[in-house]
C-alpha positions in Angstrom: 74.8 -76.0 46.2 71.7 -76.5 47.6 70.0 -77.0 44.0 72.7 -80.0 43.3 72.0 -81.4 46.9 68.4 -81.4 46.0 69.1 -82.9 42.8 71.0 -86.3 44.3 68.0 -87.9 45.3 66.7 -87.4 41.6 70.0 -88.9 40.4 69.5 -92.0 42.9 66.1 -92.8 41.2 67.4 -91.9 37.9 70.2 -94.4 38.1 67.8 -97.1 39.7 65.6 -96.6 36.7 68.0 -96.6 34.1 70.4 -99.2 35.0 69.9 -102.9 35.0 71.1 -106.3 33.9 69.5 -109.2 32.2 66.4 -111.3 33.9 67.9 -114.1 36.0 65.7 -117.3 36.8 65.2 -117.5 40.5 66.5 -120.8 42.2 63.6 -123.2 41.7 63.7 -124.0 45.2 62.8 -120.7 46.3 59.8 -120.4 43.4 56.3 -120.6 45.2 53.8 -122.1 43.1 51.6 -119.1 41.4 48.5 -119.2 39.3 47.4 -116.1 37.3 43.5 -116.0 37.5 40.8 -113.8 36.8 39.7 -111.7 39.5 36.2 -113.6 39.4 37.6 -116.9 40.4 39.5 -115.5 43.6 38.4 -114.2 46.6 38.9 -110.6 45.7 35.9 -108.6 46.0 35.3 -106.8 42.8 34.1 -103.1 43.7 35.3 -101.3 40.8 31.7 -100.3 39.6 30.8 -98.4 42.8 34.5 -97.0 43.0 33.8 -95.3 39.7 30.6 -94.4 41.1 31.9 -92.7 43.6 34.6 -91.0 41.9 32.5 -89.5 39.4 30.5 -88.2 41.9 33.2 -86.3 43.7 34.6 -84.9 40.3 30.9 -83.4 39.3 30.5 -82.2 42.9 33.8 -80.3 43.2 36.7 -82.2 41.5 36.6 -80.4 38.3 37.8 -77.1 40.3 41.0 -78.9 41.7 44.3 -79.4 39.7 44.9 -81.8 36.9 41.2 -82.6 36.4 40.4 -85.6 34.3 37.0 -87.2 33.3 36.3 -90.4 35.1 37.0 -92.4 32.1 40.5 -90.8 31.5 41.4 -91.1 35.0 40.3 -94.9 35.4 40.6 -97.7 33.2 37.5 -99.6 32.2 38.6 -103.1 32.3 36.6 -105.9 31.2 33.5 -107.3 33.4 33.4 -104.3 35.4 30.3 -104.2 37.8 27.6 -101.8 37.0 27.0 -98.5 38.9 24.8 -99.3 42.3 22.8 -95.9 41.7 23.1 -95.5 45.5 23.8 -91.9 46.7 27.1 -90.7 47.5 27.9 -89.0 50.8 30.1 -86.1 50.2 29.7 -84.7 53.7 32.4 -84.9 56.6 33.7 -87.8 58.0 31.3 -90.0 59.6 33.4 -92.4 61.7 36.6 -91.7 64.0 39.2 -92.1 61.4 42.8 -90.9 61.0 44.5 -91.3 57.5 47.9 -92.3 57.8 50.4 -92.8 54.6 53.0 -95.2 54.4 55.5 -94.2 51.6 58.0 -96.2 49.3 61.3 -97.3 48.2 63.5 -94.0 48.3 60.6 -91.5 49.7 62.8 -90.2 52.2 65.3 -89.2 49.4 62.7 -87.2 47.7 61.1 -85.9 50.7 62.6 -82.6 51.0 61.2 -81.9 47.5 57.8 -83.6 47.7 56.3 -86.1 49.9 53.6 -88.9 49.0 50.2 -87.7 48.3 51.0 -84.1 50.1 48.6 -82.4 47.8 45.7 -84.9 48.4 46.4 -85.1 52.1 46.1 -81.4 52.4 42.5 -81.7 50.5 41.4 -84.4 52.9 41.9 -82.1 55.7 40.1 -79.0 54.4 37.0 -81.6 53.9 37.2 -83.0 57.6 39.3 -86.1 57.5 42.4 -86.3 59.8 45.7 -87.4 58.4 49.2 -87.8 58.8 52.2 -90.1 57.5 54.3 -92.7 59.2 57.9 -92.1 58.1 59.9 -95.0 57.1 63.3 -95.7 55.8 63.5 -95.6 52.1 66.2 -97.9 51.8 65.5 -100.3 54.3 63.9 -103.6 54.1 60.3 -104.6 54.8 61.0 -106.4 58.4 62.9 -103.1 59.6 60.4 -100.5 58.0 57.6 -102.9 59.8 59.2 -102.3 63.1 59.2 -98.4 62.5 55.3 -98.7 61.8 54.8 -100.6 64.7 56.4 -98.2 66.9 55.0 -95.2 65.2 51.1 -96.8 65.8 51.7 -97.7 69.3 52.9 -94.0 70.0 50.6 -92.3 67.8 48.0 -90.2 70.0 45.0 -91.4 68.6 41.9 -90.2 70.4 39.5 -92.6 72.1 37.7 -94.6 69.4 39.8 -93.4 66.7 41.0 -95.9 64.1 43.9 -95.6 61.9 43.2 -96.4 57.8 46.7 -97.0 56.6 47.4 -96.1 53.2 50.4 -97.7 51.5 52.2 -96.8 48.3 54.4 -98.9 46.2 56.7 -100.8 48.9 54.7 -99.1 51.8 52.2 -101.7 51.0 54.3 -104.9 51.9 55.9 -102.6 54.8 52.5 -102.2 56.2 51.2 -106.1 55.7 54.4 -107.1 57.5 54.0 -104.7 60.4 50.7 -106.6 60.8 51.5 -109.9 60.5 54.9 -109.7 62.7 53.2 -107.2 65.3 49.8 -108.2 66.5 49.8 -105.7 69.0 49.1 -102.7 66.9 46.1 -104.3 65.0 43.6 -102.9 67.3 44.7 -99.6 66.3 44.1 -100.4 62.6 40.6 -100.9 60.8 41.6 -100.6 57.1 44.6 -100.9 54.7 44.3 -99.4 51.3 47.3 -100.3 48.6 48.1 -97.6 46.1 50.5 -99.0 43.2 51.3 -101.6 45.9 54.4 -103.8 45.2 52.3 -106.8 46.9 53.8 -109.2 44.4 57.0 -107.1 44.2 58.7 -106.6 40.6 60.8 -108.1 38.4 62.8 -104.8 38.1 64.1 -105.8 41.7 65.9 -109.3 40.5 67.6 -107.1 37.7 68.4 -104.0 40.0 69.2 -105.8 43.6 73.1 -106.5 42.7 73.5 -103.3 41.2 71.9 -101.6 43.9 73.9 -103.1 46.6 77.3 -102.7 44.8 76.8 -98.9 43.9 73.7 -97.3 45.3 74.3 -98.4 48.6 77.5 -96.8 48.9 76.4 -93.1 47.6 75.9 -90.6 50.1 72.2 -89.2 49.9 70.9 -86.5 52.3 67.6 -87.2 54.3 67.7 -90.9 53.3 70.3 -93.0 55.5 71.2 -96.3 54.1 69.1 -98.3 56.9 69.7 -101.9 56.6 70.2 -101.8 52.6 67.3 -104.3 52.1 64.9 -102.2 50.6 65.5 -103.6 46.8 66.3 -107.2 48.0 62.7 -107.1 49.5 60.9 -106.3 46.5 62.1 -109.4 44.5 59.1 -111.5 43.3 60.3 -114.7 45.1 61.0 -112.8 48.5 57.3 -111.2 48.2 55.5 -114.5 47.1 57.0 -116.7 49.7 56.1 -114.1 52.6 52.6 -113.9 51.0 52.5 -117.7 51.1 53.7 -118.3 54.9 51.9 -115.2 56.4 47.5 -115.2 56.0 46.6 -111.6 56.7 44.8 -110.9 60.2 41.3 -110.8 60.2 39.4 -108.0 61.7 41.2 -105.4 59.1 39.7 -104.5 55.8 41.8 -104.7 52.9 41.5 -102.6 49.6 44.0 -102.3 46.6 44.1 -99.7 43.7 46.1 -100.9 40.8 47.4 -98.7 38.0 49.2 -98.8 34.5 49.3 -96.7 31.7 50.2 -96.5 27.7 53.8 -96.0 26.8 53.0 -92.6 25.9 51.5 -91.6 29.5 54.7 -92.9 31.2 57.4 -90.1 32.5 60.5 -90.2 30.8 62.4 -91.4 33.8 60.4 -94.3 33.9 60.2 -95.2 30.4 63.3 -97.5 30.0 61.7 -99.8 33.2 58.3 -99.7 31.4 59.9 -101.4 28.2 61.7 -103.6 30.6 58.4 -104.7 32.2 56.8 -104.5 28.8 58.7 -107.9 27.8 56.6 -109.6 30.7 53.5 -107.5 30.2 52.7 -104.1 28.6 50.2 -103.2 31.7 53.0 -101.8 34.0 53.2 -98.5 35.3 57.0 -98.4 34.9 57.8 -99.9 38.1 55.3 -102.8 39.0 52.7 -104.9 36.8 49.3 -104.7 37.4 48.5 -107.7 38.7 51.3 -107.7 41.2 49.4 -104.8 42.8 46.3 -106.6 44.3 46.3 -107.7 48.0 45.3 -111.2 47.9 41.7 -111.5 49.3 41.1 -107.7 49.4 38.4 -105.6 47.8 39.5 -104.6 44.1 38.8 -100.8 43.8 40.0 -100.1 40.4 42.8 -99.2 37.6 43.8 -95.4 37.5 45.4 -94.7 34.3 48.7 -93.2 35.7 52.2 -94.2 36.0 53.9 -94.9 39.1 54.7 -91.5 40.2 52.0 -89.8 38.9 49.3 -91.8 40.8 50.7 -90.4 44.3 53.8 -88.1 44.1 53.2 -84.4 42.9 56.3 -83.6 41.2 54.3 -81.5 38.5 53.2 -79.3 41.8 56.2 -78.7 43.9 58.9 -78.9 40.9 57.6 -78.1 37.5 60.7 -77.5 35.8 61.9 -81.2 37.1 58.8 -82.7 35.9 58.8 -81.1 32.5 62.4 -82.7 31.8 62.1 -86.2 33.7 58.3 -86.7 35.2 56.9 -85.0 32.2 53.5 -87.2 32.7 53.2 -86.4 36.5 49.8 -84.6 36.4 47.0 -86.5 37.7 43.9 -85.6 40.0 45.3 -87.1 42.8 42.9 -85.0 45.5 39.8 -86.5 43.8 41.5 -90.2 43.7 42.3 -90.0 47.4 39.3 -88.6 48.4 37.4 -91.3 46.4 39.5 -94.2 48.3 38.5 -92.8 51.6 34.9 -92.2 50.9 34.8 -95.7 49.6 36.2 -97.2 52.7 34.3 -95.2 55.0 31.3 -96.3 53.3 32.2 -100.2 53.4 33.4 -99.9 56.8 29.7 -98.3 57.7 27.7 -101.0 55.8 29.6 -103.8 57.6 29.4 -102.7 61.4 
């Protein structure tokens, strides 16, 4: 019985992944004018060269001994016009700032939590090298506004040390949840120094337009242990028009640094459970991770760190470590050097914060 109970969250995710209708044209009145432009023509800072430099240094120093090792060019895509390496040294010592790294998970993550949690492997690694970490629990089936309130409550009640600041790492829907928290609840801003988006659904996903009605009519009625229904707005809040409209009306607060790590993979590197949705998104753009298109992952005006060569699950959720049998059957492309990736993210952010003090 315990085995079947544990598989129920997986069944939920599989249903969401495998089902969907035809894309619908959103109401014209809800359409925010959009452009698709090269990073160099926007206010986004392109830091891919330095990020790769830090990643390669971490890997050469100790990353080869960590699980799922990959050479730099197999872990990170090298897209056109990537800046050159700086050739500056990389500090690999203990944290030089008083920081706490707090991860905010995404859609349905509390459903999977009994089995595996976001960056559980990478957070444990960060602790061994002197960084303080934690997680902010949200409701995996609730909308962004509800989860923004939960993030606010957690940050205000967190026992941070004097002078300690939080780096919020948002995975998938966790990123728009964080952005809404910072805008709607300004009282938390003094406690946050930076936000890092990993596979963030910043611009939503076209899949949400296909799945929202199905989600409301069927999935919200299914009992799922460990993940209550919440306000039921999770999928609705990921519609592209909802995210674009929110971004157009809500400038991000000053005084907090924003960073974006995107990801995508070739079809053969997408896990079986995500491949049907990869094919749906590939009708728009093949550069997707089975859940989100790569250009929808960038926080406007943030620092672009790079593009991981991984699908939406592999980049952050270690199913291959916790449930290898399940991984072999449904998430067969889940192996990825997440410890090296998260360490690189945090070392880059710390270096950037020190440079701008």
